[in-house]
C-alpha positions in Angstrom: 0.0 0.0 0.0 1.3 3.4 -0.9 2.3 5.8 1.9 -0.6 8.2 0.9 -3.1 5.4 1.4 -1.9 4.3 4.9 -4.6 3.9 7.5 -5.0 7.2 9.4 -4.8 5.4 12.8 -1.6 3.8 11.7 -0.2 7.2 10.6 -0.8 8.7 14.0 0.3 5.4 15.8 -2.9 5.0 17.8 -5.5 2.3 18.2 -9.0 2.5 16.6 -10.6 3.0 20.0 -8.2 5.8 20.9 -9.8 8.7 22.8 -9.8 12.3 21.4 -7.1 13.2 23.9 -4.9 10.2 22.8 -5.3 11.3 19.1 -4.4 14.9 19.9 -1.4 13.9 22.0 -0.1 11.6 19.2 -0.5 14.4 16.7 1.4 17.0 18.8 4.3 14.6 19.3 4.5 13.7 15.6 4.1 17.4 14.5 7.0 18.4 16.7 9.1 15.6 15.1 8.3 16.1 11.4 7.6 19.8 11.0 9.7 20.9 8.0 11.1 23.8 10.0 12.4 21.3 12.6 13.2 18.0 10.8 16.1 17.9 8.3 14.8 14.6 6.8 14.0 14.8 3.0 10.6 13.2 3.5 9.7 15.6 6.3 7.3 17.7 4.2 5.3 14.8 2.9 5.3 13.1 6.3 4.0 16.2 8.0 1.2 16.6 5.5 0.2 13.0 5.9 0.2 13.4 9.7 -1.9 16.6 9.5 -4.4 15.0 7.0 -4.9 12.0 9.4 -5.5 14.3 12.3 -8.0 16.5 10.5 -10.2 13.5 9.9 -9.8 11.7 13.2 -10.1 14.8 15.4 -13.6 15.6 13.9 -16.2 13.2 15.4 -18.4 13.2 12.3 -15.6 12.7 9.8 -14.0 10.0 12.0 -17.3 8.1 12.1 -17.6 8.2 8.3 -14.0 7.1 8.0 -14.5 4.2 10.4 -17.6 3.1 8.3 -16.4 3.7 4.8 -12.7 4.3 4.9 -11.2 7.1 2.7 -14.3 7.0 0.5 -16.3 8.3 3.3 -14.2 11.4 3.7 -13.1 11.8 0.1 -12.2 15.4 -0.6 -12.6 16.4 3.0 -9.0 16.0 4.0 -7.2 17.0 0.8 -6.3 20.4 -0.5 -4.5 22.9 1.6 -1.9 21.6 4.1 -4.4 22.0 6.9 -7.0 19.8 5.3 -9.5 22.5 4.6 -9.7 23.2 8.3 -8.2 26.6 8.1 -6.8 27.9 11.3 -8.2 25.0 13.3 -5.3 22.7 12.2 -2.8 25.5 12.5 -4.0 26.1 16.0 -3.1 22.6 17.0 0.3 22.8 15.3 0.9 26.1 17.2 -0.2 24.4 20.4 2.2 21.5 19.8 5.2 24.0 19.7 4.1 26.8 22.0 1.7 25.1 24.5 -1.3 27.4 23.8 -3.9 27.9 21.0 -3.4 30.7 18.6 -6.1 33.3 18.7 -7.6 31.8 21.9 -7.9 33.3 25.3 -5.1 35.5 26.7 -2.6 33.5 28.7 -2.1 36.2 31.4 0.6 35.2 33.7 -0.1 34.7 37.4 1.5 37.0 39.9 5.1 35.9 40.6 5.5 33.6 43.5 7.7 34.8 46.3 11.2 33.4 47.0 11.8 30.4 49.2 13.8 31.1 52.4 16.3 29.0 54.4 16.7 29.1 58.2 19.6 27.3 59.9 18.4 25.9 63.3 20.8 24.5 65.8 19.4 22.0 68.4 20.9 19.6 71.0 21.4 15.9 70.5 18.5 15.1 72.9 16.2 17.5 71.0 16.9 15.8 67.7 16.2 12.3 69.2 13.1 13.3 71.2 11.7 16.1 69.0 10.9 19.6 70.1 9.2 22.9 69.4 11.4 25.9 68.6 10.5 29.6 68.2 12.5 31.2 65.3 12.8 34.8 64.2 13.9 35.8 60.7 13.6 38.7 58.2 11.1 38.3 55.4 9.3 40.3 52.7 5.7 40.3 53.9 2.5 41.6 52.4 2.3 45.4 52.6 -0.3 46.5 55.2 -1.0 49.8 53.4 -2.1 48.5 50.1 -2.9 44.9 51.1 -0.3 43.6 48.6 -1.8 45.1 45.5 1.0 47.6 45.1 -1.4 50.4 44.2 -1.9 53.5 46.3 -5.0 53.2 48.5 -8.1 54.4 46.7 -6.6 53.5 43.3 -6.4 50.3 41.3 -4.2 48.8 38.6 -5.0 49.6 35.0 -4.9 47.5 31.9 -1.5 47.3 30.3 -1.4 49.6 27.2 1.1 47.5 25.4 -0.6 44.1 25.5 -4.2 45.3 26.2 -4.4 43.1 29.3 -3.4 39.9 27.6 -0.1 39.6 29.4 1.6 38.6 26.2 2.9 40.1 23.0 3.1 38.2 19.7 5.4 38.4 16.7 4.7 36.8 13.3 7.2 35.2 10.9 6.6 33.6 7.5 7.4 29.9 6.9 6.8 27.6 4.0 3.5 26.6 5.7 2.4 30.1 6.3 2.6 32.4 9.3 4.1 31.2 12.6 3.3 33.2 15.7 5.8 33.6 18.6 4.3 34.5 22.0 6.3 36.1 24.8 5.3 37.7 28.1 4.7 41.4 27.8 7.9 43.3 28.7 5.9 46.3 30.1 3.7 44.4 32.6 5.8 41.3 32.9 2.9 39.1 31.9 0.5 40.4 34.5 -1.7 42.2 32.0 -2.0 45.3 34.3 0.2 48.2 35.4 0.2 50.4 38.5 -0.1 54.1 37.7 -0.2 55.3 41.3 2.2 53.1 43.3 1.7 52.6 47.1 4.0 55.0 48.9 4.9 52.4 51.6 6.0 49.6 49.3 6.7 51.7 46.1 4.4 49.4 44.1 6.0 46.1 45.1 3.1 45.1 47.3 5.4 43.9 50.1 7.7 45.3 52.8 10.6 44.0 54.8 9.8 42.9 58.3 10.9 40.5 61.1 8.7 37.5 61.7 8.4 35.1 64.6 7.3 31.5 63.9 7.0 28.3 66.0 8.4 25.3 64.3 7.8 21.6 65.4 10.9 19.5 65.0 9.9 15.8 64.7 11.6 13.1 66.8 14.4 11.3 65.0 15.5 14.2 62.8 19.2 14.2 61.9 22.0 16.5 60.9 21.3 18.1 57.5 17.6 17.3 57.4 15.2 20.1 56.4 11.7 20.9 57.6 9.6 22.5 54.8 6.9 25.0 55.8 4.7 25.8 52.8 3.6 29.4 52.3 5.9 30.7 55.1 8.5 32.2 52.8 8.5 35.6 51.1 5.3 36.8 49.5 5.4 37.5 45.8 5.2 41.0 44.4 1.8 42.6 43.9 -0.3 39.8 45.5 1.9 36.8 44.4 1.7 33.7 46.5 4.3 33.2 49.2 7.2 30.7 48.8 8.3 28.1 51.3 10.5 28.3 54.4 13.1 25.5 54.7 14.4 25.0 58.2 17.8 23.3 58.0 18.6 21.4 61.2 22.1 21.2 62.7 22.6 18.8 65.6 25.2 19.2 68.4 27.3 16.2 69.4 26.6 14.2 72.5 29.4 13.9 75.1 29.4 10.1 75.1 26.9 8.8 72.5 27.3 8.6 68.7 24.6 8.1 66.1 24.2 6.3 62.9 20.7 6.7 61.5 18.4 5.3 64.2 21.2 3.4 66.0 23.1 4.8 69.0 26.5 3.6 70.2 28.2 3.9 73.5 31.8 2.9 74.1 32.1 1.4 77.6 35.6 1.6 78.9 36.6 -1.4 81.0 39.7 -2.2 83.0 41.4 -5.5 82.5 40.0 -6.6 85.9 36.4 -5.5 85.0 36.6 -7.3 81.7 38.0 -10.5 83.3 35.9 -10.6 86.4 32.7 -8.9 85.2 31.0 -5.8 86.5 28.0 -3.5 86.3 28.1 -0.2 84.4 25.8 2.8 84.1 25.0 3.6 80.5 23.5 7.0 79.4 20.1 6.9 77.7 18.6 9.8 75.8 15.5 11.1 77.6 15.9 9.1 80.8 18.2 8.2 83.7 21.3 6.0 83.0 20.6 2.3 83.2 22.6 -0.5 84.7 24.2 -2.9 82.2 25.8 -6.2 83.3 29.3 -6.9 81.9 29.8 -10.7 82.0 33.1 -12.2 83.3 35.6 -12.8 80.4 34.2 -10.0 78.2 36.5 -9.5 75.2 37.4 -6.2 73.6 34.8 -5.2 71.0 32.0 -7.2 72.5 28.6 -5.7 71.7 25.7 -5.5 74.1 22.5 -4.5 72.3 19.8 -2.6 74.2 16.7 -2.9 72.0 14.4 0.1 71.7 16.8 2.5 73.4 17.9 4.2 70.1 16.4 6.9 67.9 12.7 6.9 66.8 12.2 6.3 63.1 11.4 9.6 61.5 8.3 8.4 59.6 7.4 5.5 62.0 7.4 7.1 65.4 6.2 3.9 67.1 9.5 2.2 66.1 12.9 2.9 67.6 16.4 1.8 66.9 18.8 0.2 69.4 21.5 1.3 71.7 24.8 -0.6 71.2 27.2 -0.8 74.1 30.7 -1.6 72.8 33.2 -3.0 75.3 36.5 -1.1 75.1 39.1 -2.8 77.4 41.6 -0.2 78.5 45.2 -1.4 79.1 46.9 0.8 81.8 50.1 2.7 80.7 51.4 3.2 84.2 51.4 0.8 87.1 52.2 1.1 90.8 54.8 -1.3 92.3 52.0 -3.4 93.8 50.0 -3.5 90.6 53.0 -4.7 88.7 53.8 -7.4 91.2 50.2 -8.6 91.1 50.2 -8.7 87.3 53.6 -10.5 87.2 52.2 -13.0 89.6 49.1 -13.5 87.4 51.4 -13.9 84.3 53.5 -16.5 86.2 50.4 -18.4 87.3 49.0 -18.3 83.7 52.3 -19.5 82.3 52.7 -16.3 80.3 56.2 -15.1 79.5 56.8 -11.4 80.3 60.1 -9.5 79.9 62.1 -8.3 82.8 60.8 -9.3 86.2 60.2 -8.0 89.6 62.5 -5.8 91.5 63.6 -8.6 93.8 64.6 -10.7 90.8 66.6 -7.9 89.3 68.5 -7.6 92.7 69.0 -11.3 92.9 66.9 -11.6 95.9 64.0 -13.6 94.4 
């Protein structure tokens, strides 16, 4: 079958039961790919006309029904002719929409007022506050809505007027000629910045901005389990936009102080328990710090080896998104070897070594003097 006689559904790459939205979406994608001003392929012109012809039939419910019943014979002469299938600016509108995201000649695409900037606040909290959660009151400078004009930017008693350059559309258009006719380029109006209105009598307090500098106080809830570098996002708590624009967000960046004896990895806490040789060998009982409570007693078994880990379940950090679950506290045995000994301590250790059959250099003072 010749390319000109291909099934229209096949041309657009859609099923026969495709919805109108699916057909329009397929056409936009193919139009962007095969438009002669975009594609450098030699068959781009013919391919683009074929795509447009198929779309003009399948996008019209009545012509699509005739095509489904009788094939090309049912729409003979309806899709030929000019490159837009006799649809005039209807087809051109969809081509324009494919490239510029809006229909030509339709409603004005007046821009919304500009959204305000996001803000960042660096908050320093203690180790315990990070683990248990807390409420903090913060104070920061911000551009807030002007009290005099209510954020409009216009002097009280006056209002904004329609922009004379774009006539309130918020956009200006330029036209260029192509092999398919006129192409329209749409840009925000440079005079009103896309708002479609201008302020002739600016507010004396904010000078037409609709916002003024101020200091704001806000109470922030810090969830339990937050960690260094995490951020709390507060929507609509940032700077307000100019002339009634929506506010941005406030990001509270959390910085956590170190704990004097505990370290943290995610939801797990670690405590290094320093044991003497005697404590490790004979066993003992130690007090281990716990966040949010009194120290607890932990039994060290006789013969505990360096690096031995004792896990205290549920004594760690709460999961940030599952507050009913907590990590564990890991007690790591760190056996400390003394660097200095008294005479008595040395004699006792030498006696222990002798009893154990261990060979140690030197010897006691009595041996060195030949009295042992």
